[in-house]
VEXVO-954518 format. One line per field, with one value per residue (C-alpha): residue number from 1; x, y, z; residue in three letters. Coordinates in nm, 4 decimals. Each point is the difference from the previous one (the first is absolute). Example, Ala and Ser with C-alpha at 12.3 -4.5 7.8 and 13.67 -1.06 7.14 Angstrom:
REM VEXVO-954518
resi (1 2)
c1 (1.2300 0.1370)
c2 (-0.4500 0.3440)
c3 (0.7800 -0.0660)
resn (ALA SER)
This chain:
REM VEXVO-954518
resi (1 2 3 4 5 6 7 8 9 10 11 12 13 14 15 16 17 18 19 20 21 22 23 24 25 26 27 28 29 30 31 32 33 34 35 36 37 38 39 40 41 42 43 44 45 46 47 48 49 50 51 52 53 54 55 56 57 58 59 60 61 62 63 64 65 66 67 68 69 70 71 72 73 74 75 76 77 78 79 80 81 82 83 84 85 86 87 88 89 90 91 92 93 94 95 96 97 98 99 100 101 102 103 104 105 106 107 108 109 110 111 112 113 114 115 116 117 118 119 120 121 122 123 124 125 126 127 128 129 130 131 132 133 134 135 136 137 138 139 140 141 142 143 144 145 146 147 148 149 150 151 152 153 154 155 156 157 158 159 160 161 162 163 164 165 166 167 168 169 170 171 172 173 174 175 176 177 178 179 180 181 182 183 184 185 186 187 188 189 190 191 192 193 194 195 196 197 198 199 200 201 202 203 204 205 206 207 208 209 210 211 212 213 214 215 216 217 218 219 220 221 222 223 224 225 226 227 228 229 230 231 232 233 234 235 236 237 238 239 240 241 242 243 244 245 246 247 248 249 250 251 252 253 254 255 256 257 258 259 260 261 262 263 264 265 266 267 268 269 270 271 272 273 274 275 276 277 278 279 280 281 282 283 284 285 286 287 288 289 290 291 292 293 294 295 296 297 298 299 300 301 302 303 304 305 306 307 308 309 310 311 312 313 314 315 316 317 318 319 320 321 322 323 324 325 326 327 328 329 330 331 332 333)
c1 (0.3301 0.0062 0.2841 0.0904 0.3404 0.0354 0.3313 0.3358 0.1292 0.3659 0.3410 0.2630 0.3689 0.1723 0.3679 0.2302 0.2683 0.2587 0.0812 -0.2057 -0.1834 0.0684 0.3750 -0.0451 -0.2000 0.2100 -0.1186 -0.0570 -0.0376 -0.3389 -0.1466 0.2370 -0.0161 0.1483 0.0714 0.0343 0.0108 0.1891 -0.2260 0.0879 -0.3337 -0.2976 -0.3251 -0.2909 -0.3185 -0.3780 -0.1394 -0.2497 -0.1880 -0.3333 0.1647 0.2182 -0.3004 -0.2142 0.2856 0.0461 -0.3713 -0.0143 0.2791 -0.2032 -0.3091 -0.2112 -0.0422 -0.0064 -0.1012 0.2793 -0.0968 0.2552 0.1486 0.3045 0.1778 0.0660 0.1871 -0.2029 -0.0943 0.2888 -0.0620 -0.3752 0.0573 0.2254 -0.2650 -0.2782 0.2015 -0.0154 -0.3770 -0.0189 -0.2845 0.1490 -0.3009 -0.0472 0.3553 -0.0021 0.2690 0.1138 0.0551 0.2600 0.1784 0.2498 -0.0719 0.0998 0.3590 0.1682 0.3790 0.1502 0.3472 0.0473 0.3140 0.1737 -0.2248 -0.3155 -0.0615 -0.1569 0.0028 -0.2653 -0.1842 -0.3432 -0.1149 -0.3791 -0.0509 -0.3186 -0.1054 -0.1410 -0.2765 -0.1318 -0.2333 -0.2033 -0.0713 -0.3541 -0.0491 -0.3664 0.0567 0.2378 -0.2540 -0.2642 0.2348 0.1121 -0.3542 0.0854 0.3146 0.0676 0.3036 0.1922 0.3596 0.0784 0.3800 0.2476 -0.1105 -0.0729 -0.1422 -0.3182 -0.0508 0.0405 -0.2632 -0.2339 0.0201 -0.0503 -0.3096 -0.1386 0.0432 -0.1909 -0.2753 -0.0296 0.0173 0.3105 0.2412 0.3463 0.3567 0.1912 0.3672 0.1391 0.3627 0.2553 -0.2676 -0.0756 0.2733 -0.1867 -0.3488 -0.1521 -0.2207 -0.3302 0.1369 0.1519 -0.3247 -0.2051 0.1982 -0.0998 -0.3752 -0.0698 0.2494 -0.0085 0.3789 0.2639 0.3571 0.3056 0.3555 0.1298 0.1116 -0.3244 -0.2027 0.1383 -0.0251 -0.3683 -0.0732 0.1892 -0.1729 -0.3542 0.0398 -0.1584 0.1419 0.0607 -0.3240 -0.1970 0.1321 -0.0807 -0.3550 -0.0265 0.1483 -0.0806 0.3538 0.3362 0.2901 0.3477 0.3034 0.3249 0.2626 0.2137 -0.2140 -0.3066 -0.3470 -0.2848 -0.3735 -0.2035 -0.3772 -0.1949 -0.1099 0.1898 0.3308 0.2879 0.1265 0.3807 0.1804 0.3757 0.1699 0.1277 0.3810 0.1528 0.2265 0.2396 0.0782 -0.2986 -0.1068 -0.2836 -0.1776 -0.3571 -0.0008 -0.2827 -0.2099 0.0712 -0.1200 -0.3268 -0.0297 0.0148 -0.2235 -0.2661 0.0088 -0.0541 -0.2787 -0.1655 0.0175 -0.1902 0.2929 0.0606 0.2478 0.2673 0.0167 -0.0214 0.2992 0.1934 -0.0556 0.0786 0.3332 0.0827 -0.0758 0.1960 0.3094 -0.0293 0.0094 0.2834 0.2157 -0.0552 0.0864 -0.2987 -0.3488 -0.1716 0.1481 -0.0754 -0.1646 -0.1281 0.0338 -0.2767 0.2173 0.2871 -0.2318 -0.1488 0.3477 0.0815 -0.3261 0.0543 0.3553 -0.0908 -0.3469 -0.0576 -0.1919 -0.3505 0.0640 0.1276 -0.2922 -0.2524 0.1629 0.0850 -0.3202 0.0223 0.3729 0.0377 -0.2699 0.1743 0.0907 0.3177 0.2587 0.0717 0.2678 -0.1317 0.1762)
c2 (-3.7513 -0.3709 -0.1616 -0.3693 -0.1025 -0.3615 -0.1587 -0.1177 0.0321 -0.0933 0.0314 0.1814 -0.0979 0.2935 -0.0117 0.2520 -0.1036 0.2808 -0.0986 -0.0317 -0.3155 0.0762 -0.0383 -0.3568 -0.1367 -0.1433 0.0319 -0.3426 -0.1689 0.1255 -0.3498 -0.1291 0.2646 -0.0908 0.3137 0.1004 0.3655 0.0995 0.2615 0.2755 0.0467 -0.2047 0.1411 -0.2196 0.2004 -0.0480 0.0129 -0.1355 0.2254 0.0034 0.0515 0.2803 0.1817 -0.0505 0.1134 0.3214 0.0736 -0.0492 0.2548 0.2481 -0.0573 -0.2206 -0.2999 -0.2712 -0.3654 -0.2464 -0.3280 -0.2760 -0.3241 -0.0496 -0.2765 -0.0386 0.2742 0.2848 0.1543 0.2488 0.1131 0.0180 0.2214 0.2309 0.0424 0.0553 0.2763 0.1749 -0.0306 -0.3069 -0.2445 -0.3536 -0.2038 -0.1375 -0.1393 -0.3812 -0.1887 -0.3260 -0.3041 -0.1569 0.2587 0.2772 0.3672 0.1072 0.1174 0.2374 -0.0277 0.2817 0.1289 0.3524 0.1053 0.3366 0.0916 -0.0835 -0.3106 -0.2779 -0.3796 -0.1482 -0.3174 -0.0290 -0.2991 -0.0025 -0.2331 0.0783 0.2491 -0.2948 -0.0271 0.3490 -0.1664 -0.1196 0.3531 0.1222 0.3780 -0.0166 -0.0415 0.2974 0.2092 -0.0858 0.0656 0.3352 0.1102 0.0234 0.0630 0.2999 -0.1428 -0.3284 -0.0048 -0.3335 -0.0067 -0.2841 -0.3184 -0.3633 0.0210 -0.1871 0.2375 0.3020 -0.1334 -0.0954 0.3396 0.1802 -0.2068 0.0572 0.3764 -0.0140 -0.2148 0.2228 0.3245 0.1163 0.2258 -0.1551 0.0652 -0.2446 -0.0098 -0.3273 0.1224 -0.2809 -0.2694 0.0836 -0.2410 -0.2878 0.0770 -0.1776 0.1873 -0.0761 0.1066 0.3212 0.0909 -0.0784 0.2579 0.2716 -0.0394 0.3692 0.1189 0.3641 0.0071 -0.2180 0.0386 -0.1177 0.1117 0.0546 -0.3585 -0.1363 0.2296 -0.1971 -0.3346 0.0504 0.0447 -0.3190 -0.1963 0.1179 0.0125 0.3456 0.3240 0.3081 0.1547 -0.3171 -0.0031 0.3691 -0.0824 -0.2520 0.1998 0.3319 0.1404 -0.1601 0.1212 -0.0788 0.0695 0.0723 0.0143 0.3127 0.1173 0.0390 -0.1366 0.0331 -0.0466 -0.0959 -0.0030 -0.0786 0.3204 0.2224 0.1820 -0.1958 0.1320 0.0038 0.0577 0.0194 -0.1867 0.1534 -0.0335 -0.1705 0.2084 -0.2859 -0.3648 -0.1940 -0.3598 -0.0905 -0.2773 0.1047 0.3232 -0.1202 -0.0974 0.3394 0.1767 -0.1888 0.1102 0.3673 -0.0404 -0.1946 0.2360 0.3050 -0.1846 -0.0801 0.3703 0.0846 0.1541 -0.0388 -0.2173 0.2673 0.0625 -0.3734 -0.0698 0.2883 -0.1262 -0.3539 0.1206 0.1812 -0.3081 -0.2221 0.2189 -0.0022 -0.3809 0.0024 0.1821 -0.2614 -0.3683 -0.2283 0.0616 0.1112 0.3187 0.0548 0.3330 0.2209 0.3583 0.2122 0.3122 -0.1713 -0.1285 0.3474 0.1480 -0.2553 0.0715 0.3757 -0.0223 -0.2346 0.1179 0.3457 0.1774 -0.0745 -0.3760 0.0203 0.2149 -0.2483 -0.2850 0.1921 -0.0569 -0.3742 -0.0504 0.2166 -0.2093 -0.3283 -0.1989 -0.1560 0.2576 -0.1566 -0.2429 -0.3026 -0.3300)
c3 (-7.9121 0.0903 -0.1965 0.0051 -0.1341 -0.1130 -0.0917 0.1265 0.3548 0.0156 0.1585 -0.2095 0.0037 -0.1707 -0.0991 -0.1684 -0.2489 -0.0498 -0.3613 -0.3180 -0.1010 -0.3661 0.0539 0.1225 -0.2923 -0.2815 -0.3583 -0.1504 0.3405 0.1124 -0.0402 0.2725 0.2710 0.3392 0.2009 0.3627 0.1063 0.3155 0.1554 0.2447 0.1744 0.1143 0.1326 0.1088 -0.0162 0.0008 -0.3531 -0.2506 -0.2413 0.1832 0.3375 -0.1405 -0.1445 0.3099 0.2269 -0.1987 -0.0134 0.3747 0.0503 -0.2043 0.2141 -0.2303 0.2371 -0.2712 0.0249 -0.0868 -0.1691 -0.0574 0.1305 0.2255 0.1911 0.3705 0.1818 -0.1454 0.3346 0.0217 -0.3576 0.0711 0.3032 -0.2013 -0.2704 0.2487 0.1703 -0.3368 -0.0147 -0.2258 0.0643 -0.0187 0.1102 -0.3540 -0.0241 -0.0235 0.1958 -0.1608 0.2183 -0.2306 -0.2188 0.0696 -0.0632 -0.3511 -0.0401 -0.2454 -0.0368 -0.2086 -0.0899 -0.1363 -0.1882 -0.0377 -0.2937 0.1996 -0.2091 0.2035 0.0001 0.2258 0.0854 0.1592 0.2055 0.0097 0.2975 0.1910 -0.2674 -0.1950 0.2609 -0.0778 -0.2522 0.3001 0.1276 -0.0698 -0.0137 0.0983 0.3773 -0.0062 -0.1888 0.2600 0.2916 -0.1429 -0.0774 -0.3689 -0.2026 -0.2224 -0.1808 -0.0198 -0.1213 -0.1682 0.0162 -0.0805 0.1749 -0.0730 -0.3565 0.0932 0.2923 -0.2290 -0.2385 0.2868 0.1674 -0.3313 -0.0762 0.3488 -0.0404 -0.3291 0.1526 0.3078 -0.1956 0.1891 -0.1959 -0.0290 -0.1092 -0.2217 0.0988 -0.1438 -0.0090 0.0213 -0.0104 -0.3626 -0.1068 0.1697 -0.1279 -0.2970 -0.2466 0.1724 0.3398 -0.1356 -0.1749 0.3108 0.2010 -0.2482 0.0440 0.0514 0.2645 0.1054 -0.0331 -0.1637 0.1307 -0.1970 -0.0602 -0.3543 -0.0527 0.1437 -0.2266 -0.2934 0.1784 0.0876 -0.3706 -0.0817 0.2772 -0.0825 -0.3769 0.0100 -0.1395 0.2114 -0.1253 0.0721 0.3565 0.0445 -0.1052 0.2843 0.2896 0.1593 -0.0033 -0.0745 0.2149 -0.1357 0.2184 -0.1841 0.2732 -0.0217 -0.2928 0.2219 -0.0750 -0.2479 0.0510 -0.3064 -0.0391 -0.3150 -0.1700 0.2457 -0.0167 0.1525 0.3344 0.0188 0.3301 0.0474 0.2839 0.3227 -0.0041 0.3058 0.2216 0.0716 -0.0778 -0.1340 0.0740 -0.2403 0.1913 0.0764 -0.2010 -0.2251 0.3009 0.1560 -0.3156 0.0319 0.3638 -0.0937 -0.3050 0.1905 0.2976 -0.2217 -0.1818 0.3333 0.0867 -0.3164 -0.1890 -0.3722 -0.1840 -0.0305 0.3734 0.0648 -0.2250 0.1539 0.3529 -0.1178 -0.1369 0.3251 0.2115 -0.2409 0.0324 0.3779 -0.0069 -0.2568 0.2541 0.2699 0.0277 -0.0273 -0.1279 0.3216 0.1477 0.3686 -0.0798 -0.2808 0.1136 -0.1444 0.0192 -0.1815 -0.2731 -0.0425 -0.0380 -0.2702 -0.1813 0.0216 -0.1334 -0.2862 -0.1013 0.1442 0.2730 -0.1286 0.0072 0.3565 0.1114 -0.1385 0.1926 0.3172 0.1944 -0.0476 0.0548 0.3076 0.1658 -0.0889 0.3142 -0.1449 0.1065 0.3343 -0.1180 0.1890 -0.0591)
resn (MET LYS ILE ALA VAL THR GLY SER ILE ALA GLU ASP HIS LEU MET VAL TYR PRO GLY ARG PHE SER GLU GLN PHE LEU ALA GLY SER LEU ASP LYS VAL SER LEU SER PHE LEU VAL ASP GLU LEU GLU ILE ARG PRO GLY GLY VAL ALA ALA ASN ILE ALA HIS GLY LEU GLY LEU LEU GLY LEU ARG PRO TYR LEU VAL GLY ALA VAL GLY GLU GLY PHE GLU ARG TYR ARG ALA ARG LEU GLU ARG ARG GLY VAL ASP THR ALA SER VAL ARG VAL SER GLU ARG LEU HIS THR ALA ARG PHE VAL CYS THR THR ASP ALA ASP HIS ASN GLN ILE GLY SER PHE TYR ALA GLY ALA MET SER GLU ALA ARG HIS ILE ASP LEU ARG PRO LEU ARG ALA ARG ALA GLY GLY LEU ASP LEU VAL VAL VAL SER PRO ASP ASP PRO GLU ALA MET VAL LEU HIS THR ARG GLN CYS VAL GLU LEU GLY VAL PRO PHE VAL ALA ASP PRO SER GLN GLN LEU ALA ARG LEU ASP ARG ASP GLN ALA ARG ALA LEU LEU THR GLY PRO GLU LEU LEU PHE THR ASN GLU TYR GLU SER VAL LEU VAL GLN GLU ARG THR GLY TRP THR GLU GLN GLN ILE LEU GLY ARG VAL GLY SER TRP VAL VAL THR ARG GLY ALA GLU GLY ALA VAL VAL GLN ARG ALA GLY ARG ARG THR VAL THR VAL LYS SER VAL PRO PRO ALA GLY PRO ALA GLU PRO THR GLY ALA GLY ASP ALA PHE ARG VAL GLY PHE LEU ALA ALA THR ALA TRP GLY LEU GLY HIS ARG ARG ALA ALA GLN LEU GLY SER ALA VAL ALA THR THR VAL LEU GLU SER THR GLY SER GLN PRO PRO SER LEU SER GLY HIS SER LEU LEU ALA ARG VAL ARG ASP ALA TYR GLY VAL SER ALA ALA GLU GLU LEU ALA GLY HIS LEU THR ALA ALA PRO GLY ALA GLY GLY ARG SER)
């Protein structure tokens, strides 16, 4: 399956605060917040939603096309992605803006406070999907993930015009979208991805009820953190999948992107929503246990063991032929 992933490509600055944010906020003074958190750890990692998803798909052997905009100095990051099998020829390099940057602090309860600098991402609105479609000899699926809002609307409209199936994954950009933009992203996607909070926010932004949204999308996948995930489809029984518990300390950055990697990979392999959500949960937990959102490898044997322990032998057997052939177990950096 030929999958293009559009969206942010960024650098992540990830910090760990050993205390709790909630203990630092004073009741009655939330309108005058001035806080500084002394952190214990700092990790600078490659990130961005589209790059995270493309990187993971590459580790699982899907060879995706990455579409987004970056600043100067992208060559090392480009080489790293291409070693994973990601096609980066459609990445636009800005001549004046820096690559997007995510700065995030996580506390002892896994709460996060983050800021995102868009930078060169704003130029993604100038990327046309038609040359990529011609170069690839057709596209089977386009993932429209968080990006410059105009770029998200453009790429959605181009998919509709070209008759290319697409995935709507607005995530954290929902807060920035106006009603027309939010509605434009839901023009018949095969899949809609949100977390629980975003599932409410997308209704507020579009002005549509849950049932109205379900009538406009193929399937709606809602991730619920430790509670797992649900897949809803109009007129069908809801699929509910529990999460895979982490074996050690968890760092939540990139877990949602990792879930999408597993779900999309299983979908590309022709498996159903239940297996897709189960693999998504296994990949998400693997990323939870590492620092950063792009692990150097995704061992097929390790993922199968997680699936078997959480969901049983039949689930593992159905995924085995695909995961054991995945090229991402080599641990390349």
